[in-house]
Wavefront OBJ file of the C-alpha trace (Angstrom):
o trace
v 49.461 93.609 79.382
v 53.075 94.355 78.552
v 54.920 94.417 75.290
v 56.303 90.938 76.021
v 52.940 89.455 75.109
v 53.096 91.132 71.729
v 56.792 91.009 70.827
v 57.874 87.625 72.143
v 60.276 89.358 74.519
v 61.384 87.212 77.452
v 61.748 88.769 80.866
v 63.429 86.845 83.673
v 64.446 87.595 87.223
v 65.784 85.391 89.990
v 66.674 85.709 93.638
v 68.044 83.525 96.404
v 66.700 83.576 99.930
v 67.762 82.024 103.234
v 65.600 79.283 104.782
v 64.108 81.790 107.241
v 60.540 82.669 108.193
v 60.970 86.121 106.624
v 61.773 84.650 103.200
v 58.134 84.107 102.197
v 57.491 87.845 102.616
v 60.686 88.721 100.785
v 59.665 86.430 97.916
v 56.196 88.021 97.741
v 57.792 91.476 97.527
v 60.234 90.312 94.842
v 57.506 88.758 92.678
v 54.968 91.559 93.048
v 57.561 94.226 92.222
v 58.753 92.312 89.152
v 55.289 91.585 87.783
v 54.061 95.140 88.299
v 57.178 96.520 86.597
v 56.316 94.252 83.656
v 52.754 95.698 83.591
v 51.092 92.369 84.376
v 47.379 92.659 85.201
v 46.765 93.117 88.929
v 44.515 90.061 89.348
v 47.261 87.861 87.931
v 49.878 89.553 90.138
v 47.782 88.635 93.187
v 47.482 84.989 92.086
v 51.215 84.594 91.403
v 52.152 86.319 94.684
v 49.900 83.962 96.668
v 51.333 80.917 94.862
v 54.839 82.232 95.574
v 54.051 82.500 99.257
v 52.782 78.922 99.375
v 55.713 77.419 97.447
v 58.363 79.314 99.406
v 56.702 78.389 102.699
v 56.792 74.723 101.624
v 60.481 75.080 100.749
v 61.189 76.608 104.175
v 59.343 73.781 105.922
v 60.741 70.867 103.924
v 64.360 71.832 103.229
v 67.277 73.392 105.078
v 69.279 75.251 102.448
v 68.960 78.308 100.295
v 65.665 78.876 98.449
v 65.749 79.914 94.809
v 62.924 81.886 93.203
v 62.775 82.388 89.439
v 60.160 84.342 87.559
v 59.743 84.720 83.816
v 57.269 86.325 81.444
v 57.185 85.032 77.882
v 54.433 85.569 75.345
v 51.933 86.564 78.014
v 52.643 83.551 80.242
v 54.156 83.809 83.699
v 56.305 80.951 84.977
v 57.157 80.798 88.672
v 59.802 78.342 89.874
v 60.862 77.748 93.472
v 63.923 75.596 94.122
v 65.165 74.009 97.307
v 67.682 71.388 98.406
v 65.171 68.655 99.291
v 64.788 65.750 96.906
v 61.372 64.777 98.243
v 58.475 64.991 95.825
v 55.751 67.509 96.715
v 52.503 65.770 97.642
v 49.082 67.356 97.756
v 47.286 66.208 100.889
v 43.656 66.666 101.791
v 43.538 69.390 104.442
v 41.788 68.861 107.734
v 39.137 71.566 108.021
v 40.499 72.582 111.435
v 44.147 72.482 110.412
v 46.105 75.626 109.621
v 48.344 73.618 107.282
v 48.297 71.363 104.207
v 46.614 73.756 101.783
v 49.658 75.079 99.917
v 49.612 72.851 96.829
v 45.811 72.934 96.710
v 46.013 76.737 96.486
v 48.757 76.624 93.837
v 46.752 74.143 91.746
v 43.629 76.303 91.996
v 45.433 79.480 90.939
v 47.677 78.175 88.165
v 47.006 76.656 84.771
v 49.573 73.954 85.405
v 52.159 73.026 87.980
v 54.769 70.380 88.513
v 58.178 69.535 89.889
v 61.504 68.421 88.520
v 64.772 67.330 90.105
v 68.002 69.246 89.684
v 71.563 68.795 90.917
v 70.761 70.570 94.218
v 67.325 69.187 95.033
v 64.217 70.098 93.079
v 62.187 72.854 91.443
v 58.453 73.221 91.967
v 56.869 75.346 89.279
v 53.539 76.882 88.403
v 52.505 78.466 85.125
v 49.948 81.214 84.795
v 48.405 82.311 81.521
v 47.297 85.690 80.354
v 46.903 86.912 76.824
v 46.437 90.355 75.316
v 43.166 90.859 73.542
v 42.350 93.893 71.423
v 39.178 95.597 72.629
v 38.126 98.665 70.647
v 41.672 99.221 69.421
v 43.182 99.061 72.899
v 44.953 96.075 74.403
v 43.128 94.551 77.335
v 44.349 91.720 79.531
v 42.187 88.629 79.742
v 42.975 85.984 82.297
v 42.676 82.378 81.240
v 40.598 80.529 83.810
v 41.474 77.066 85.013
v 38.791 74.534 85.863
v 39.903 74.723 89.496
v 38.801 78.363 89.679
v 35.224 77.685 88.585
v 32.521 77.806 91.281
v 31.124 74.561 92.607
v 27.572 73.546 91.624
v 26.278 73.878 95.184
v 27.265 77.533 95.620
l 1 2 3 4 5 6 7 8 9 10 11 12 13 14 15 16 17 18 19 20 21 22 23 24 25 26 27 28 29 30 31 32 33 34 35 36 37 38 39 40 41 42 43 44 45 46 47 48 49 50 51 52 53 54 55 56 57 58 59 60 61 62 63 64 65 66 67 68 69 70 71 72 73 74 75 76 77 78 79 80 81 82 83 84 85 86 87 88 89 90 91 92 93 94 95 96 97 98 99 100 101 102 103 104 105 106 107 108 109 110 111 112 113 114 115 116 117 118 119 120 121 122 123 124 125 126 127 128 129 130 131 132 133 134 135 136 137 138 139 140 141 142 143 144 145 146 147 148 149 150 151 152 153 154 155 156 157
């Protein structure tokens, strides 16, 4: 992974986006560029980018003001936070199989090790944490992704 996993270095970036349909794409670009510049493993980059897209899309749909995206890497753990001006609590709903909607939090839960929400003076933050640790393999550092139970295959597959 990067030296932050080994040195305890903290890396943080943040951006603000308008509540526009293009903001989900802008957030994906922001997060993928940051994580790749930090040498995060590509499979984890893909997971965090997808979670970003879902959380920013929810913020666009459920609030009216500026959207805040914060990303940090500390000790091999990635923390994604998306803030908006709505004070409503995010609720995971069971998606209708024919619906194009209502899968955002289900996807975030499946991809992340943990997630949650917290109020702030503007509205709220919804966050997701992703874990990755460096493991020495034959003298070289290799990235190993920590799997969550949600990512395991179902018994009937």
